[in-house]
Structure formats: structure tokens, C-alpha cells
C-alpha positions in Angstrom: 104.5 107.7 97.3 106.9 104.8 96.9 108.8 104.5 93.6 109.4 100.8 94.3 106.8 98.2 95.3 107.6 94.8 96.6 105.1 92.0 95.9 105.3 88.4 97.1 103.5 85.7 95.3 102.7 82.3 97.0 102.0 79.4 94.7 100.9 76.5 96.8 99.0 73.2 97.0 95.7 73.5 98.9 94.1 71.3 101.4 90.7 70.4 99.9 87.8 72.1 101.7 89.9 72.5 104.9 90.0 76.2 105.9 91.8 75.6 109.2 94.6 73.6 107.6 95.1 76.1 104.8 95.3 79.1 107.1 97.9 77.3 109.2 99.8 76.3 106.1 99.8 79.9 104.8 100.8 81.2 108.2 103.9 79.1 108.0 104.7 80.1 104.4 104.3 83.8 105.3 106.7 83.4 108.2 109.2 81.9 105.6 109.3 85.0 103.5 112.8 86.2 103.7 112.5 89.6 102.2 110.5 92.6 103.3 107.4 93.0 101.2 104.5 95.4 100.6 101.9 92.9 99.4 101.4 89.2 99.7 99.2 87.6 97.0 97.5 84.2 97.7 95.4 82.1 95.2 91.7 82.1 94.5 89.7 80.4 97.3 92.9 79.8 99.2 91.2 78.3 102.2 89.1 75.6 100.3 90.2 75.1 96.7 87.8 75.9 93.9 84.7 74.2 95.4 81.0 74.6 94.6 80.1 73.3 98.1 79.4 76.8 99.4 76.6 75.9 101.8 79.1 73.9 103.8 82.2 76.1 103.4 81.0 79.7 103.3 82.1 82.1 106.0 80.4 85.4 107.0 82.2 88.5 105.7 83.9 89.0 109.0 84.5 85.3 109.6 87.7 83.5 110.7 89.6 84.0 107.4 89.2 87.7 107.2 90.2 87.9 110.8 93.2 85.7 109.9 94.2 88.0 107.1 93.9 91.0 109.3 96.1 89.4 111.9 98.7 88.4 109.3 98.7 91.8 107.7 99.2 93.6 111.0 101.8 91.1 112.3 103.9 91.3 109.1 103.3 95.0 108.4 102.2 94.3 104.8 99.0 94.0 102.7 97.5 90.6 101.9 95.1 89.7 99.2 93.3 86.5 98.0 89.7 85.2 97.5 87.4 83.3 100.0 83.9 81.8 99.9 81.6 84.3 101.6 78.0 84.0 102.6 76.0 87.3 102.7 72.3 87.5 103.3 70.9 84.8 101.0 73.8 84.7 98.5 77.3 83.2 98.2 80.2 85.1 96.8 83.7 84.3 95.5 85.0 87.4 97.3 88.5 88.8 97.2 89.7 90.8 100.2 92.6 93.3 100.1 93.7 93.8 103.7 95.9 96.7 104.5 98.7 96.6 107.2 96.5 98.6 109.6 93.8 95.9 109.4 91.4 98.0 107.2 90.3 96.2 104.1 88.5 96.5 100.8 86.6 93.8 98.9 85.8 92.7 95.3 83.3 90.0 94.3 84.3 88.0 91.2 82.5 89.5 88.3 82.7 86.6 85.8 81.6 83.3 87.4 82.9 80.3 85.7 80.0 78.7 83.8 81.9 75.7 82.6 82.1 74.6 86.3 78.6 76.0 87.0 80.1 78.5 89.4 77.3 80.8 88.2 74.7 78.5 89.7 76.2 78.7 93.2 77.8 82.1 93.4 76.3 85.6 92.8 78.4 87.6 90.4 79.8 91.0 91.5 78.9 94.2 89.7 81.7 96.7 90.6 85.4 96.7 89.9 87.9 97.6 92.7 90.8 100.0 92.4 93.0 100.0 95.5 95.2 102.9 96.4 98.1 101.6 98.5 101.4 103.3 99.0 100.9 105.6 96.0 100.2 102.6 93.8 96.9 102.0 92.1 96.1 98.3 92.1 93.2 96.4 90.2 92.7 93.0 91.8 90.5 90.5 89.8 89.8 86.7 90.1 90.5 83.8 87.8 87.9 83.7 85.0 88.0 87.5 84.8 91.2 87.1 82.9 89.3 86.1 79.8 87.4 89.4 79.6 89.7 92.3 78.5 87.0 95.0 78.7 86.5 94.4 82.5 90.3 95.0 83.0 90.5 98.0 80.7 92.8 100.5 82.1 90.6 103.7 82.3 91.9 104.6 85.7 95.6 104.5 84.8 96.2 101.8 87.4 99.7 100.5 87.9 99.2 96.9 88.9 96.7 94.3 87.6 96.4 91.2 89.8 94.7 87.9 89.1 94.3 85.3 91.8 93.2 81.9 90.4 92.6 78.2 90.5 93.4 77.7 86.7 93.7 74.1 85.6 96.6 72.5 83.8 94.5 71.7 80.7 94.2 75.5 79.9 97.6 76.6 81.0 98.5 78.1 77.5 95.5 80.4 77.8 96.6 81.5 81.2 100.1 82.3 80.1 99.0 84.1 77.0 96.3 86.2 78.5 98.4 87.4 81.5 101.0 88.8 79.1 98.3 90.3 76.9 96.7 92.1 79.8 100.0 93.6 80.7 100.8 94.8 77.2 97.4 96.2 76.3 97.0 98.0 79.6 100.7 99.2 79.9 100.7 97.8 83.5 102.4 95.2 85.6 100.3 92.2 85.5 100.5 89.4 88.2 98.9 86.0 88.1 98.9 83.7 91.2 97.7 80.2 90.7 97.9 77.0 92.8 99.5 73.6 92.2 98.5 70.1 92.8 95.1 68.2 92.5 91.8 69.2 94.0 88.9 67.1 95.3 87.5 66.8 91.9 90.8 65.4 90.6 91.5 68.6 88.5 95.3 69.2 88.2 96.8 72.6 88.6 100.4 73.4 87.6 100.8 77.0 88.7 102.6 79.1 86.2 102.2 82.0 88.6 104.1 85.0 87.0 104.8 88.7 87.1 105.0 90.6 83.7 106.2 94.2 83.2 104.4 96.7 81.1 105.9 95.4 77.9 105.0 91.8 78.6 108.3 90.6 79.7 108.2 88.0 82.5 110.2 89.4 85.5 109.5 86.5 88.0 112.0 83.8 87.9 110.9 80.9 90.0 110.1 77.5 88.7 106.6 77.3 87.2 105.2 74.0 88.5 106.3 73.8 92.2 105.3 75.5 95.3 107.0 78.8 95.3 107.4 81.9 97.4 109.0 84.8 95.4 109.3 88.6 96.1 109.6 90.8 93.0 110.3 94.5 92.9 108.1 96.7 90.8 109.3 100.1 89.7 107.2 103.2 89.1 109.8 104.7 86.8 109.3 101.7 84.4 105.6 102.5 84.1 106.0 106.2 83.8 108.8 106.0 81.2 107.0 103.5 78.9 103.6 105.3 79.1 105.2 108.6 78.3 107.0 107.1 75.4 104.3 104.9 73.9 101.2 106.8 74.9 99.0 103.8 73.7 96.5 104.4 76.6 95.6 107.8 75.0 94.4 106.0 71.9 91.8 103.9 73.8 88.4 103.4 72.2 85.8 105.7 73.8 83.1 103.5 75.3 81.8 102.6 78.8 80.2 99.5 80.3 76.5 99.6 80.9 
């Protein structure tokens, strides 16, 4: 078990609906990471932008982007996560991959599809949450609109890190900032949000605000909010253990389960 965990967030513009260009761009950015890291976090739909053009853009589960993620994870000896448009049988999914340094991976399909953009009419919603066990850290990776639903993130497994990958637009930035901090505080966990910047093909603007919050809701990432950034932040297990032992708020959780 590692008492310290290094996580690198990459906040970037995206080439609209151009997976090849985005993979090449992120390869270059990953090569520019100066510090050793345990996990690299990319935005939601990082190869295309938040597109409903799934019929044109979707890849099979084991397609080029997953193979690229496996290659980068093995090459850099770290885990990588982010979401991609995936076609499986007759359905499309907004699917997050968590790829380990040895090339194995786990997946999570976005539970809450964004009805305002009619994502629910294109993508099938997932039904199961994922808890990843990596280097002795329990990680719960979720996707964008999931952030608005606290019950789905409820920390019943005593996970250590909550991650949201997103394409969250400028117009609702206050909600993004507020809810990330709230999820950290209520779950007594590190909470990480990685968003994009720039404009997409639908002329929606994104201003990032990617951030890392500690278990008390204090922002511990320091890089500028609204520009392309690469930042590595060290998480500490002792910070979680000390505060959970002192506060014990998770012991007072309401007793209910999802059906």
C-alpha cells in the first residue's frame, strides 16, 4: 500500500470529432509531464468532444483509443483514465476506461446521461458503479452529469478518491465548482474534477476549472483555472485516515440502498 498517491490532471482544448488528432495531442502532453505520476486523468469524451454523433464516431470496446490508452499506460508506467464513445452490440455508451500500468483495464458506463443535451436519446445509461483498487487506494471514477446526483457517489465503500471527468460548459461553472467541493466534504474523500477548455463544434464554451479538493473541501491544486494545464498533485492517505478517525461522519450515514 502506498501512503502517497500522485495524480496528474490534464485540462486541454479538444479537436472536434477528431480522435486521431486528440490521441496525438494527448500523447505529446503526456510526454511533457515532468513528475513521476501514478494516474493521469483526461476529460470526458477526450477523443471527440461531447458529441451526439455516435454513429459516426463510436469505436468498438477494444478499438484504437483503448489500445492507445494501454500503450501510454505501459510506456509511462502509470494508470490512465478518461471516457470515450463506444459501440457495443446495438447500443452506444459514454464509457470511462481505467487502464492500469500492466495494460489491464476496468470500465464504467456513465449512469446519468445528460437529458438537456439529449444524451439520453443517443447513449444507453450504465447501471453499475465502479470502485477501482489501485496501489492500495480505492478510487470511484464517474462522468460529468453524475456530479449532480450525490446518492450515486455516496461513499458506502470507504473509497479514498472520487474522480469526475467532464465536458462541463462555462454557463454552469458555479455548479461545477460548488458540487465538486460538496462531494469531497460529504464523502470525506479527495475529489477530483477534470474538465476541458475552449469551444466545441456546437459553439459551447468550456473554461476548465479542473481542480483537486481534499477531504475537508480545500482546493489543493494550484494551476490557473481557465487555460490548458498539466498539474501533478500528491494525495496523502494519512490525511484521509486522520480526518475520518476524528470526524467519523461516515458512520452516521442514512441507512438506505439503491434499487
